[in-house]
N, C-alpha and C positions, 0 to 999 in steps of 0.2 A: 691209422685212419682207415675207415672202412672203404671198400671199393665203391665206385660210382653206382648209383641206383637210379633207374629211369622210371618215371611214373607218367604214363600217358592217360589222359581222361578225355573222352570224346562224348558229347551228349547232344542229342537232337532236341531242340527246344520245342515244347508244346505251344505252338503259336496261337494266340487268341488275338485277332485284330482289335486294335484300339485299347487293349488292356495293358496297363502298366503296373508292374509290381514294384513295391518300394524296396530299395536296397538298404539293408541295415549294415553300414560300414563300421559302426562303433557299437559293439554289443554292450559295452558298459563304459561309462565315463570314468576316467582315471584322474584323480586329483594329484597335483604335484606333491612330492615328498615334503613333509614339514621338516623343519630344522632338527627337531628332537628325534623324528623317525630316521632321518639321514644319519645322525650321529649314532643312534642305536644299531642300525643296520651295518654301518661301517665297523662298529665294534664286533658284531657277529662275524663279518667277513675276516677281520683281523684275527679273531680267535681261531677260526677254521684254518686260515692260511698258516698261522703260527704252529698249530697242532700238526699240520701236514709237513712242517719243516722249514717254512720260509722265515728267514731272518728279517724282521720288519723294521729294524733300526738303521738300515743303510740309506744312503741318499737316493738310491734307485728304488727302494721298496717302501719307504715310510708313507708314501701317498698311494700305494697300491690298493688298499681297501677302498679308498674313495674313488679311484679310477675304475676299479672293478665294478663297484655299485653303479657308477655313471654309465659304464659300458652296457651293463644289463638293462638299465633303464632305456638307453638308446636302442638296444636290440629288440625292445618290446613296444616301440612306439606305435605299432599297428593296432594296438588296443584303442588308440585314440581316433582311429579312422582318418578320413581325408574328405573334407566337405567339397573339394573340387571334383571328386570322382562322379558325382551325380549329374554333371552337365551332359546333356544329350542334344543331338541336332537331327533335323529331318534328313533323310537320304537325299543326296544332291546329284546323282549321276543322271544327267539329262540325255546322254547319248546311249545309255545302256538299253538293249532290247528288253521288252517286258518279259519277266520271268527269269532273266539271267541272274545267276548267283554272283554277287560281288563279295570278295573276301578281303578281310583286313587281318594281317598277321604281323606280329612284332616279336623280335627276339634275335639274339639271345639277350635276356634281361637278367643281369646278375643279381643274386640275393644271398643273404645270410639269415638263417633262422636258428631258433633254439629248440633242440629236441626235448619234448616234454618228458621223455623217459629218463634222461641223464642230465638235462639242463646244459648240455654242451652244444656248441654251434655246429651247424652244417651249412656248407656253401654250395651254391649251384647256379644253374641258369634255367630260365623259363622261356618257352616259346608259347605265345598266346595268340589265338585267332578266332574269328567268328565269321559266319556268312551273314552279311547284312540283310536286314529286312527293311522296315520303314524308318528306323532310327539308327543313328551312328553315334559313336563316341570318339573323341579326339584320340589320336594315336598315343599321345603322352599319358592318357588315362589308363591304358593297358599296363604301363609301367607302374603307375600309382596303385592300381588294383593288386598287382603282384606285391608291392611293398606293404600294403595293408595286411595281407594274409601271411606274409613271411616274417614280418617283424612282431612275432608272438612266440609263445611256447606252442609247438604244434608237431604234427607228423607230416611227412612229405605227401602222403596220400591224401590227407585232409586238405592240405594247402591247394592241391590241384583241384579237388572237388569244389572248394570254396571259390576259387577263381572262376571256374566254369559257371557256378551258380550266380556269381556277381555279374558276369557278362550277360547271362540270360535275363536276369532281373533288370539290368540297365537298358539293354538294347533290344530285347525281345527278338534275337536273331533266328534265322532258320536253323542254326546249329553253332556250337562253340567247341573249341578244343584247346587243351593245355598239355604241354609236354614239359616235364621237369627232369633235370638231371642234376644229381648232387653227390657230394662226398661228405660222409659223416665222420665226425671226430670222436664219436662215442667209442669206448674201448671195446675191442673184439673180445668176446668172452670164450674162453677155452675151458675144457674140463680140467679140474684141479688134479694134480698127481700126488698131492699131499695126503 
C-alpha cells in the first residue's frame, strides 16, 4: 500500500453578488445494469479471476464475480449525483458584526475512491470548509459533496478540486478549502532486475 498522500486545495471565490452558478452534480446519467449486461460482466470478472489463479468453485468464491461487480457499482455511485446537495439557505447569523468572516468546516469525512490509473481503491479522509457569504449549505451537504466526487474513478488531486468547485458553485463563499489525506492500494512500481 502506498504511503499517505495529502492534497490541500485552497481557492478564493470570485464573488459576484446575486450571481448563482449551477452545480452539475451528475455529469452523465447512468442506467442500471440490465440482466444480460450483469451476466456478461460477471463472466468477464470470473474469467479474469480464474486466469489470475482464483478457484471459483468453492463455497466462498462461487459468488465472488457477482459480489465484485456489485462492489464496483457501489464504489462508483458518485456518477449518479445527489439531488439533495443543491439545497442552500440564506445566511442567518444575526449577531455577527458586518464584514466578519464566518467559517464552516467539517471533517474528517471518510471516503473510498477508485484510482483511475489502476482501478484499485484508495481510502482516506477529507476536511472541507468555506467562508460563508450570503448563502449557506447544511453541514451534512459537505459530506454528500465528498461522496459525490469520491465515488468515481478519479485522482486524489482532481477530487479536491471538484469539491472546492462544488462549494463555490453552491454557496458563492468568500473562499473554500479542501484537505485530503489518503492511502493508495495501487502497487508500488520498482525497476525490474530481470
